[in-house]
C-alpha positions as CSV (number, residue, x, y, z in Angstrom):
1,F,2.0,-40.0,-50.5
2,T,3.5,-42.1,-53.1
3,A,6.2,-43.4,-50.6
4,S,3.0,-45.1,-48.3
5,R,0.5,-45.4,-50.3
6,E,0.6,-49.4,-49.8
7,D,0.2,-48.2,-45.9
8,E,-3.5,-47.9,-45.6
9,S,-3.7,-47.4,-41.5
10,K,-5.8,-44.7,-39.8
11,A,-2.7,-43.3,-38.5
12,M,-1.1,-42.7,-42.1
13,I,-3.9,-41.4,-43.6
14,K,-4.4,-38.7,-40.3
15,K,-0.7,-37.9,-41.5
16,Q,-1.5,-37.5,-44.8
17,L,-4.3,-35.4,-44.3
18,A,-2.6,-33.5,-42.1
19,M,0.3,-32.8,-44.8
20,A,-1.7,-32.0,-47.5
21,M,-4.3,-29.2,-45.2
22,K,-0.6,-27.7,-44.4
23,T,0.8,-27.4,-47.9
24,G,-2.9,-26.5,-49.4
25,R,-2.5,-23.9,-46.8
26,A,0.9,-23.1,-47.8
27,W,0.2,-22.5,-51.7
28,L,-3.0,-20.7,-50.7
29,D,-0.6,-18.0,-48.6
30,V,1.8,-17.9,-52.4
31,H,-1.3,-17.1,-53.8
32,N,-1.1,-20.1,-56.3
33,P,-4.3,-22.0,-55.8
34,T,-4.1,-24.4,-58.8
35,M,-1.7,-26.0,-56.3
36,A,-3.7,-25.7,-53.4
37,D,-6.5,-27.2,-55.0
38,T,-4.5,-30.2,-56.7
39,V,-3.5,-31.0,-53.2
40,L,-6.7,-30.4,-51.3
41,E,-8.2,-33.0,-53.2
42,L,-5.5,-35.5,-52.1
43,A,-6.8,-34.3,-48.7
44,E,-10.9,-35.2,-49.7
45,E,-9.6,-38.5,-50.4
46,C,-7.8,-39.1,-47.0
47,L,-11.2,-37.8,-45.2
48,E,-13.5,-40.3,-47.3
49,K,-11.0,-43.0,-46.8
50,L,-10.9,-42.2,-42.8
51,E,-14.9,-42.0,-43.0
52,Q,-14.7,-45.0,-44.4
53,K,-12.3,-46.4,-41.8
54,T,-14.5,-44.7,-38.9
55,P,-18.2,-45.2,-39.0
56,S,-18.6,-43.0,-35.6
57,S,-17.0,-40.2,-37.9
58,S,-20.4,-39.7,-40.0
59,L,-21.1,-36.1,-40.4
60,N,-24.7,-36.6,-39.7
61,Q,-24.2,-36.9,-35.6
62,S,-25.3,-34.6,-33.3
63,P,-22.9,-32.6,-31.3
64,E,-23.7,-34.3,-28.2
65,K,-23.1,-37.7,-29.4
66,T,-19.5,-36.9,-31.1
67,G,-16.5,-38.3,-29.8
68,E,-13.3,-36.7,-29.6
69,G,-12.0,-38.5,-32.9
70,S,-15.0,-37.8,-34.5
71,K,-14.9,-34.2,-33.7
72,E,-11.5,-34.0,-34.9
73,Y,-12.7,-35.4,-38.8
74,Q,-15.2,-32.7,-38.5
75,K,-12.9,-29.9,-38.0
76,N,-10.3,-31.1,-40.8
77,A,-13.4,-31.6,-43.3
78,F,-14.9,-27.8,-42.2
79,R,-11.4,-26.7,-42.6
80,V,-10.6,-28.8,-46.2
81,K,-14.4,-27.0,-47.6
82,C,-12.9,-24.0,-46.7
83,F,-9.9,-23.9,-48.3
84,R,-11.1,-25.2,-51.6
85,A,-13.5,-22.6,-51.2
86,E,-11.1,-19.9,-50.8
87,A,-9.1,-21.9,-53.9
88,A,-11.8,-21.7,-56.0
89,L,-12.6,-18.2,-55.6
90,E,-8.8,-17.4,-56.9
91,L,-9.3,-19.6,-59.3
92,S,-12.4,-17.0,-60.1
93,D,-14.6,-20.4,-60.2
94,E,-17.5,-18.9,-58.1
95,E,-19.5,-21.8,-59.0
96,H,-17.5,-24.3,-56.8
97,A,-16.8,-21.6,-54.3
98,W,-20.8,-22.1,-53.3
99,I,-20.5,-25.5,-53.7
100,Y,-17.4,-26.0,-51.0
101,F,-18.8,-23.3,-48.3
102,Q,-22.4,-24.5,-47.9
103,K,-20.7,-27.9,-47.6
104,A,-18.7,-26.1,-44.8
105,K,-22.1,-24.6,-43.5
106,D,-23.7,-27.6,-43.4
107,L,-21.3,-28.6,-40.9
108,L,-21.9,-25.5,-38.0
109,H,-24.8,-27.1,-36.5
110,Q,-22.1,-29.8,-35.4
111,L,-18.5,-27.4,-35.1
112,P,-21.2,-24.1,-33.3
113,Q,-17.4,-22.8,-32.3
114,E,-16.8,-22.9,-36.3
115,I,-19.1,-19.8,-37.2
116,A,-17.1,-17.0,-36.9
117,C,-14.2,-18.1,-39.1
118,L,-16.9,-18.8,-41.9
119,S,-18.1,-15.2,-41.3
120,M,-14.7,-13.6,-41.5
121,L,-14.1,-16.3,-44.4
122,C,-16.8,-14.7,-46.5
123,Y,-15.9,-11.3,-45.6
124,N,-12.4,-12.0,-46.9
125,F,-14.3,-12.9,-50.4
126,G,-16.1,-9.8,-49.9
127,V,-13.8,-7.7,-49.8
128,D,-11.6,-9.5,-52.7
129,T,-15.0,-9.3,-55.2
130,F,-15.1,-6.2,-54.5
131,H,-11.5,-5.1,-55.9
132,R,-12.3,-7.4,-59.0
133,K,-15.6,-5.3,-59.3
134,K,-17.8,-8.4,-58.9
135,F,-20.3,-6.2,-57.0
136,D,-23.3,-8.4,-57.0
137,S,-21.3,-11.2,-56.0
138,C,-19.4,-9.4,-53.6
139,A,-23.1,-8.0,-51.8
140,S,-24.0,-11.8,-51.8
141,W,-20.3,-13.0,-49.9
142,L,-21.1,-10.1,-47.4
143,R,-25.1,-11.1,-46.7
144,E,-24.0,-14.3,-45.8
145,S,-21.0,-13.0,-43.3
146,Y,-23.9,-10.9,-41.8
147,E,-26.1,-13.9,-40.9
148,L,-23.3,-15.9,-40.0
149,G,-22.4,-13.1,-37.5
150,K,-25.4,-12.4,-36.0
151,G,-25.9,-13.0,-32.1
152,R,-22.0,-13.9,-32.1
153,R,-20.1,-12.1,-29.7
154,D,-16.9,-14.0,-30.9
155,V,-17.4,-11.9,-34.3
156,G,-18.7,-8.8,-32.2
157,P,-20.8,-5.6,-33.8
158,R,-17.1,-3.9,-35.0
159,K,-16.9,-6.7,-37.5
160,Q,-20.6,-6.6,-38.0
161,S,-20.7,-3.2,-38.7
162,R,-17.3,-2.9,-40.9
163,T,-19.0,-5.9,-42.8
164,L,-22.3,-4.2,-43.5
165,R,-20.3,-0.6,-44.3
166,L,-18.9,-2.7,-47.5
167,L,-22.1,-4.1,-47.9
168,A,-23.3,-0.7,-48.7
169,S,-20.4,0.4,-50.7
170,S,-21.3,-2.7,-53.2
171,Y,-24.7,-1.4,-53.3
172,I,-23.6,1.8,-54.5
173,E,-20.9,0.7,-57.0
174,W,-23.0,-1.9,-58.3
175,N,-25.6,0.7,-59.6
176,P,-26.4,3.8,-57.2
177,T,-29.5,4.2,-58.7
178,E,-31.2,1.2,-58.9
179,H,-29.7,-0.2,-55.2
180,W,-29.7,3.1,-53.2
181,Q,-32.4,1.8,-50.7
182,K,-30.6,-1.5,-50.1
183,A,-27.8,0.6,-49.2
184,L,-29.4,2.9,-47.4
185,N,-30.8,-0.1,-45.4
186,A,-27.4,-1.8,-45.4
187,I,-25.9,1.3,-43.3
188,G,-28.9,1.5,-41.5
189,L,-27.9,-1.9,-40.0
190,A,-24.2,-0.9,-39.7
191,N,-25.2,2.6,-37.5
192,S,-27.2,0.6,-35.4
193,E,-24.8,-2.7,-35.3
194,L,-21.7,0.6,-34.1
195,S,-22.2,4.1,-34.6
196,H,-19.3,5.1,-36.5
197,P,-18.1,8.8,-38.3
198,S,-17.6,7.1,-41.4
199,G,-20.8,5.1,-41.6
200,L,-22.9,7.8,-41.0
201,R,-21.2,9.5,-43.5
202,M,-22.0,6.9,-45.7
203,K,-25.6,7.3,-45.2
204,L,-25.2,11.1,-45.5
205,S,-23.8,10.1,-49.0
206,I,-26.5,8.0,-50.2
207,L,-29.2,10.5,-49.0
208,L,-27.5,12.9,-51.0
209,T,-27.0,10.9,-54.2
210,A,-30.8,10.3,-53.4
211,K,-31.9,13.5,-53.4
212,A,-33.7,12.6,-49.9
213,N,-36.1,15.3,-48.6
214,D,-34.0,18.0,-46.8
215,S,-35.0,17.3,-43.5
216,R,-33.0,13.6,-43.8
217,I,-30.1,15.0,-44.7
218,S,-29.6,17.6,-42.6
219,A,-30.8,15.4,-39.8
220,A,-27.8,13.0,-41.2
221,F,-25.6,15.7,-41.7
222,E,-25.6,16.9,-38.1
223,E,-25.5,13.4,-37.2
224,T,-22.2,13.1,-38.4
225,I,-20.8,16.3,-37.8
226,Q,-21.8,15.8,-33.9
227,H,-20.1,12.1,-33.5
228,P,-18.0,12.4,-30.3
229,D,-15.8,10.4,-32.9
230,L,-15.3,12.7,-35.5
231,D,-11.8,13.9,-36.3
232,V,-10.8,16.2,-38.4
233,A,-9.9,14.6,-41.7
234,M,-13.4,12.7,-41.1
235,G,-15.4,16.4,-40.7
236,L,-13.6,17.9,-43.5
237,T,-14.3,14.9,-45.9
238,V,-18.5,15.2,-44.7
239,T,-18.3,19.4,-45.4
240,E,-16.6,18.6,-48.6
241,L,-19.1,16.0,-49.1
242,A,-22.1,18.4,-48.9
243,I,-19.9,20.8,-51.1
244,Q,-20.0,18.5,-53.9
245,H,-23.8,18.3,-53.5
246,K,-24.0,21.6,-53.4
247,R,-25.2,21.8,-49.8
248,V,-23.1,25.0,-49.1
249,D,-25.7,26.1,-46.3
250,L,-24.6,22.5,-44.6
251,A,-20.8,23.3,-45.6
252,Y,-21.2,26.6,-43.7
253,S,-22.7,24.9,-40.7
254,G,-20.3,22.3,-40.5
255,F,-16.8,24.9,-40.3
256,R,-18.8,26.5,-38.0
257,Q,-19.4,23.4,-35.4
258,L,-15.8,22.4,-36.5
259,S,-14.0,25.4,-35.9
260,V,-15.6,25.9,-32.3
261,R,-14.6,22.2,-31.6
262,F,-11.6,21.8,-33.3
263,H,-10.1,25.6,-31.5
264,N,-6.9,24.0,-29.7
265,S,-6.2,21.4,-32.3
266,P,-2.7,21.3,-34.0
267,E,-5.4,20.4,-37.1
268,F,-7.4,23.9,-36.8
269,E,-5.8,25.8,-39.4
270,R,-6.8,23.1,-42.1
271,I,-10.6,23.8,-40.9
272,R,-9.7,27.5,-42.0
273,V,-8.3,26.9,-45.1
274,A,-10.9,24.8,-46.5
275,H,-13.5,27.4,-44.9
276,L,-12.0,30.5,-46.7
277,E,-11.5,28.3,-50.4
278,L,-14.6,27.9,-49.9
279,L,-15.4,31.7,-49.2
280,L,-13.5,31.9,-52.2
281,Q,-15.7,30.2,-54.6
282,Q,-19.1,31.2,-53.6
283,Q,-17.5,35.1,-53.5
284,K,-17.9,36.1,-50.8
285,A,-14.7,38.6,-50.7
286,Q,-15.8,40.0,-46.8
287,A,-16.4,37.0,-45.2
288,A,-12.6,35.7,-46.8
289,R,-11.2,39.2,-45.9
290,D,-12.6,38.2,-42.1
291,L,-11.7,35.1,-42.0
292,L,-7.7,36.1,-43.6
293,S,-7.6,39.0,-40.9
294,D,-7.9,36.3,-38.0
295,V,-5.8,34.1,-39.2
296,I,-3.3,37.2,-40.2
297,R,-3.9,38.0,-36.3
298,D,-2.9,34.6,-35.0
299,Q,0.5,34.6,-36.9
300,G,1.4,37.7,-35.4
301,S,0.9,36.3,-31.7
302,G,3.0,33.0,-33.4
303,K,0.2,30.9,-34.7
304,L,1.8,29.9,-37.8
305,L,0.0,28.3,-40.6
306,N,2.3,25.2,-41.4
307,V,3.9,25.3,-44.9
308,G,1.6,23.6,-46.6
309,E,-1.3,25.2,-45.8
310,R,-0.2,29.0,-46.4
311,K,1.5,27.7,-49.8
312,K,-2.7,26.5,-50.1
313,V,-3.6,30.2,-49.1
314,H,-0.9,31.8,-51.2
315,K,-2.7,30.6,-54.3
316,M,-5.7,30.9,-53.8
317,L,-5.5,34.6,-52.7
318,W,-2.8,35.0,-56.3
319,Q,-5.9,33.8,-58.1
320,Q,-8.0,36.1,-56.8
321,A,-6.3,38.9,-57.6
322,S,-5.2,37.5,-61.1
323,T,-9.2,37.5,-61.7
324,A,-9.2,40.9,-60.7
325,C,-6.5,41.5,-63.0
326,E,-8.0,40.3,-66.1
327,A,-11.3,42.2,-64.9
328,D,-9.4,45.6,-65.1
329,Q,-9.7,45.7,-61.1
330,P,-5.9,46.9,-60.1
331,L,-6.6,47.9,-56.9
332,E,-8.7,44.9,-55.9
333,A,-6.2,42.7,-57.3
334,L,-3.9,45.0,-54.9
335,E,-5.8,44.1,-51.7
336,W,-5.4,40.5,-52.1
337,Y,-1.7,40.8,-53.4
338,D,-1.0,42.5,-49.8
339,T,-2.4,40.0,-48.2
340,S,-0.4,37.7,-49.3
341,L,2.6,39.8,-48.6
342,R,1.3,39.9,-45.1
343,L,1.7,36.2,-44.6
344,F,5.3,36.3,-45.5
345,T,7.4,35.3,-42.8
346,R,10.5,37.3,-42.4
347,E,12.9,34.3,-43.3
348,E,10.7,34.4,-46.5
349,L,10.8,37.8,-47.5
350,D,13.5,37.0,-49.7
351,S,12.5,34.1,-51.3
352,V,11.4,33.9,-55.1
353,N,7.7,33.6,-54.2
354,A,8.3,36.9,-53.0
355,G,10.1,38.6,-55.6
356,K,7.2,37.5,-57.6
357,L,4.7,39.3,-55.2
358,Q,6.8,42.3,-55.5
359,R,6.5,42.4,-59.3
360,N,2.3,41.6,-59.6
361,R,2.5,44.1,-57.0
362,A,4.2,46.9,-59.0
363,S,2.2,45.9,-62.0
364,C,-1.0,47.1,-60.1
365,F,0.5,50.4,-59.5
366,I,1.2,51.0,-62.7
367,S,-1.9,50.1,-64.1
368,M,-3.5,52.6,-61.4
369,N,-0.6,55.0,-62.3
370,D,1.0,55.1,-58.9
371,L,4.4,55.0,-60.0
372,E,5.5,56.5,-56.6
373,S,4.4,54.0,-54.9
374,V,6.2,51.7,-57.7
375,C,9.6,53.7,-56.8
376,T,9.5,53.4,-52.8
377,M,8.7,49.4,-52.9
378,K,11.6,47.3,-51.7
379,H,12.7,43.4,-53.0
380,L,11.6,43.7,-56.7
């Protein structure tokens, strides 16, 4: 810029503009908004000079009357406004971010092809403000993103539903008591744009938090758990959500449906272990034993629990045994320890944990004055 200060030709100004825009974008990409804004001010000056030199480049012209030179000017003006909005937001100057956004938005009637770009920019601003926990600002940016993207093929239902799910989350994080209905409306729109398990799960979460009536909650749960795109991980988060809100009836229903649906899945055991945990928490001892019998039977036919799931089951069983011991019920404790022992593989029988288990079993026999059984035990 300094070297070409004397050259005020249109060609030179265009070069300076291109240089300033590229440099400003580069500073934004390395998260230096201060330097970016300084350079983008120069870009604004170049735009003003070009407008003065080219009357036909007035921003008030209709699209059909705009020549190639004017279109280029408008595109550059649009990009500079977007870049400046981005720099302002990163500098936490939301007032100017909105000013530059509005200026960019005012150009859309001449640049309809840029609507998707501005919609995405607003979504990115929404993500940024969400992470900064500025949920009121986040909601405003996301509403703009959604409105801009309405009916646009180049935005599409997938992006629109993503925007609306984040909008619903922002309402909940902002104030769940005051804004739950807005969140529910947003997630309803998201699911109408594109039905997705995460969106349906969020709807269920909002209804549970708002203590909606049972029929609405049950319908939302069934809609989620039966969604064709639901995987095991999401299915388990749905059942966990029901448990957190003390809706164990729904959780049991979910486990039954997941067990049927994913019976042949490699992740089937995750469902059974989570189901077992709930049964034990609810003190459904006999149902838990029945489920454990199925697990042990399958293990005998070569369908082993993976190491991580097996550790979880051992921990649960040992906790049950410990509780029984504290209640002076050594026979029941022994039953839980025996179940744990049957889950050990042949290779694990000489492990440290197997030794601990056998000592715990011996303590149970001693408590029952069954010294003969202690003497016949191995691996102590």
